[in-house]
C-alpha positions in Angstrom: -11.2 -5.1 -2.3 -13.2 -7.3 -0.4 -15.9 -5.7 1.3 -15.6 -7.6 4.9 -12.2 -6.0 5.0 -13.8 -2.5 5.1 -16.4 -3.7 7.4 -13.6 -5.3 9.8 -11.6 -2.1 9.9 -14.9 -0.1 10.6 -15.7 -2.4 13.6 -12.8 -0.6 15.6 -14.7 3.1 15.2 -16.7 5.1 12.5 -14.0 6.5 10.2 -13.7 8.6 7.0 -12.7 6.9 3.9 -9.6 8.5 3.6 -8.6 7.0 7.1 -9.8 3.3 5.9 -7.5 3.8 3.3 -4.4 4.9 5.1 -5.1 1.9 7.3 -5.3 -0.6 4.2 -2.3 1.0 3.1 -0.1 0.6 6.3 -1.4 -2.9 6.7 -0.4 -3.7 3.1 2.8 -1.9 2.8 4.0 -1.7 -0.6 1.5 -4.2 -1.8 -1.1 -1.5 -1.3 0.5 1.1 -3.2 -1.5 0.3 -6.2 -5.0 0.5 -4.5 -6.7 3.0 -6.3 -8.0 5.8 -3.7 -11.7 5.3 -5.4 -11.8 1.8 -4.3 -12.4 2.2 -0.7 -15.5 4.7 -1.7 -17.0 2.4 -4.0 -17.0 -0.4 -1.5 -18.4 1.8 1.2 -21.3 2.9 -1.2 -22.0 -0.7 -1.9 -21.9 -1.5 1.9 -24.3 1.5 2.5 -26.7 0.4 0.0 -26.8 -3.3 1.5 -27.5 -1.9 4.9 -24.1 -2.6 6.7 -22.7 0.7 7.3 -24.7 4.1 7.6 -22.9 7.6 7.1 -22.9 10.8 9.2 -22.2 13.8 7.3 -20.4 16.6 9.5 -22.3 19.0 11.6 -22.4 22.4 10.0 -20.2 24.3 12.4 -17.5 21.6 11.7 -17.7 21.3 8.2 -14.6 23.5 7.3 -12.7 21.3 9.7 -13.7 17.9 7.8 -14.2 19.5 4.2 -17.7 17.6 3.9 -16.1 14.1 4.5 -18.9 11.5 5.4 -18.2 9.1 8.6 -18.9 5.6 8.1 -20.1 3.3 10.9 -21.1 -0.3 10.8 -24.9 -1.1 11.3 -25.9 -4.2 13.7 -26.0 -6.1 10.2 -22.7 -5.0 9.2 -21.3 -6.1 12.7 -23.0 -9.8 12.3 -21.5 -9.7 8.7 -18.0 -9.0 10.5 -18.4 -11.9 13.1 -19.6 -14.3 10.1 -16.3 -13.4 8.2 -14.3 -13.8 10.9 -15.0 -17.1 11.3 -15.0 -18.6 7.7 -12.0 -20.4 6.8 -10.8 -19.4 3.2 -7.7 -19.9 1.4 -6.7 -18.2 -2.0 -7.2 -21.0 -4.6 -3.8 -21.4 -6.8 -3.9 -20.9 -10.6 -1.9 -24.3 -11.2 -5.0 -26.1 -13.1 -5.2 -23.4 -15.3 -1.5 -23.4 -16.2 -1.6 -27.3 -16.2 -4.3 -27.3 -18.8 -2.0 -24.7 -20.8 0.9 -27.5 -20.7 -1.0 -30.4 -21.7 -3.0 -28.3 -24.6 0.3 -27.0 -25.9 1.8 -30.6 -26.1 -1.4 -32.2 -27.7 -1.8 -29.6 -30.2 1.6 -29.2 -30.9 1.5 -25.5 -30.6 4.0 -24.9 -28.1 7.2 -26.6 -26.1 5.8 -27.3 -22.5 9.1 -26.9 -21.1 9.4 -23.4 -23.0 6.4 -22.4 -21.3 7.6 -24.0 -18.1 10.8 -21.9 -18.3 8.6 -18.7 -19.2 6.7 -19.0 -16.3 9.9 -19.8 -13.9 11.3 -16.2 -15.0 8.4 -14.6 -14.4 8.0 -16.1 -10.7 11.7 -15.2 -10.3 11.0 -11.8 -11.0 8.1 -11.5 -8.8 10.0 -13.4 -6.3 12.9 -10.8 -6.4 10.4 -7.7 -6.1 8.7 -9.5 -3.2 12.0 -10.1 -1.5 13.1 -6.5 -1.8 10.3 -5.1 -0.4 10.1 -7.5 2.2 13.7 -6.5 3.3 12.4 -2.6 3.2 9.6 -3.4 6.0 10.2 -3.1 9.6 10.6 -6.7 11.2 7.1 -7.4 12.7 5.1 -5.3 10.6 1.9 -6.5 9.4 3.4 -5.9 5.9 6.3 -7.7 6.7 4.3 -10.6 7.3 2.0 -10.4 4.0 5.2 -10.2 2.1 6.8 -13.2 3.5 3.5 -15.1 2.7 4.1 -13.8 -0.8 7.5 -15.1 -0.9 6.8 -18.4 0.5 3.8 -18.8 -2.1 6.2 -18.0 -4.9 8.9 -20.5 -3.7 6.0 -23.1 -3.6 4.9 -22.5 -6.9 8.6 -22.4 -8.2 9.1 -26.2 -6.6 5.9 -26.8 -8.3 7.4 -25.7 -12.0 10.6 -28.0 -11.3 8.1 -31.0 -10.8 6.5 -29.9 -14.1 10.0 -29.6 -15.7 10.5 -33.1 -14.5 7.4 -34.7 -15.8 7.8 -33.3 -19.2 11.3 -34.1 -19.7 10.7 -37.9 -19.0 7.6 -37.7 -21.2 9.7 -36.4 -24.0 12.6 -39.0 -23.2 10.0 -42.1 -23.1 9.7 -43.9 -26.1 
């Protein structure tokens, strides 16, 4: 989990770790179901050590109500990091180069048929696409999770189109003299 995401969630208001995890799960929908509860606390500990968040323990009079939960808040340094992060432009890098090299290496060494590798990859992407589409249909329209799932579906569809291009290329190579 990216530390800046936790910082951004704390920018709204100081929170307990369990509150942050609940917000993340709400934003991610079914994608967040696999999130380990401990991940949030590991990130919070790192952020505290880096001076980006501070903690406040509950007052003794209210300790029964909060079960000794710490409240985490941004420091000035943490607020600055969130502001920087929001202005950064980033996009996940696809692993297409690694897959392409797998095809080239398999063909060059005679280890496997590149078309068989493409077909195996296609079946896996189609399985993931079906899962993402089912999950997207279960989310309410306009929710944050629905938007995330739409992005996953579109990315998988693009990867499937690229696999079609790989298949055409390797089929052409095979039929060339």
